[in-house]
C-alpha positions in Angstrom: -7.3 23.0 -9.7 -6.5 20.7 -6.8 -3.0 20.2 -5.5 -1.5 16.8 -6.1 -0.2 14.7 -3.2 2.4 12.0 -2.7 2.1 9.6 0.2 5.5 8.9 1.8 6.4 5.8 3.8 9.4 5.7 6.1 10.6 2.1 6.0 13.5 -0.4 6.3 13.2 -2.0 2.8 11.9 0.5 0.2 12.2 -1.8 -2.8 10.2 -4.6 -1.1 7.5 -2.2 0.2 7.2 -0.5 -3.2 6.7 -4.0 -4.8 4.0 -4.9 -2.2 2.0 -1.7 -2.6 2.3 -1.8 -6.4 0.9 -5.3 -6.4 -1.8 -4.4 -3.8 -3.1 -1.4 -5.7 -2.4 -2.3 -9.3 0.4 0.3 -9.5 3.8 0.0 -11.1 7.2 0.3 -9.5 8.8 3.4 -10.8 12.5 2.6 -10.4 13.8 -0.8 -11.5 17.4 -1.9 -11.6 17.7 -0.9 -15.3 16.5 2.7 -14.6 18.9 3.0 -11.6 21.8 1.7 -13.6 21.1 4.0 -16.5 20.9 7.0 -14.2 24.2 6.2 -12.5 22.8 5.4 -9.1 25.5 3.4 -7.2 24.3 -0.1 -6.5 24.9 0.4 -2.8 22.1 3.1 -2.9 19.5 1.1 -4.9 17.5 0.4 -1.8 17.6 3.9 -0.3 14.3 4.8 -1.9 11.7 3.5 -4.3 8.3 4.6 -5.6 5.1 3.1 -7.0 2.6 5.0 -9.2 -0.8 4.6 -10.7 -0.3 3.9 -14.4 -3.6 5.7 -15.1 -2.4 8.7 -13.1 -5.5 8.9 -11.0 -4.1 7.8 -7.6 -1.3 9.4 -5.6 2.3 8.4 -6.1 3.7 6.4 -3.2 7.3 7.1 -2.2 9.3 4.8 0.1 12.4 6.0 1.9 14.7 4.0 4.0 15.1 5.3 7.6 17.4 3.8 10.3 14.8 3.6 13.1 12.1 0.9 13.2 8.4 1.6 13.4 7.3 1.6 17.0 3.8 3.1 17.3 0.5 3.0 15.4 0.2 5.1 12.2 -1.6 8.4 12.6 -2.6 8.2 8.9 -3.4 5.0 7.0 -4.6 4.0 3.5 -8.0 2.4 2.9 -8.3 0.0 0.0 -11.8 0.3 -1.4 -12.5 -3.3 -2.5 -16.1 -3.7 -1.3 -17.8 -1.9 -4.2 -19.5 1.4 -4.6 -21.9 3.0 -2.1 -25.1 1.0 -2.1 -23.5 -2.4 -2.6 -25.3 -4.9 -0.3 -23.4 -5.7 2.9 -23.1 -9.4 2.1 -21.6 -8.6 -1.3 -19.2 -6.0 0.3 -18.1 -8.6 2.9 -17.5 -11.2 0.2 -15.4 -8.8 -1.9 -13.4 -7.4 1.1 -12.7 -10.9 2.4 -11.4 -12.0 -1.1 -9.1 -9.0 -1.3 -7.9 -9.7 2.2 -6.9 -13.2 1.2 -5.1 -11.8 -1.9 -3.2 -9.3 0.1 -2.2 -11.9 2.7 -0.7 -13.9 -0.1 1.4 -10.8 -1.0 2.7 -10.6 2.6 0.1 -8.5 4.5 -1.2 -9.6 7.9 -4.8 -9.7 8.9 -5.4 -8.0 12.2 -9.2 -7.9 12.8 -12.5 -7.4 11.0 -15.0 -4.7 12.0 -18.6 -3.7 11.1 -20.4 -0.5 11.9 -23.1 1.7 10.3 -23.6 -0.9 7.5 -19.9 -0.9 6.6 -17.5 -3.8 6.8 -13.7 -3.5 6.8 -10.6 -5.5 7.8 -7.6 -3.9 9.5 -4.3 -5.3 8.1 -0.6 -4.7 8.3 1.7 -4.4 5.3 5.0 -6.3 5.4 6.7 -3.7 7.6 3.8 -3.3 10.0 2.1 -0.2 8.6 -1.7 -0.3 9.3 -4.2 -0.1 6.4 -7.8 -1.1 6.0 -9.6 -3.1 3.3 -13.2 -1.8 3.1 
């Protein structure tokens, strides 16, 4: 059996970033205000951490923790959002699907950095609302 993983983001605003990634991936935010209140978390700590999870339990849980320092360098690890279709999807169709997803994500607060194409693949580099790099492919 494989070992499960959780992807952890250091960030300034865990609640906002959890909401962005939940919307980006079709995930759900794990801790809402009702849950925090019911579990006795002081309101001053509500934005110390948050999480988003795949409701079908296929993808990894994403955990967001507030840290005091800002992001200053490029990520060494990033997420790829596979929006272009399965292997074998024609390049023009992949490009159309990727570009549509890029527009949707930009509407959620992401920033488009650049598009690239190599070896028959097409992807767009983007930044989430806190500047974390990710690709839509």
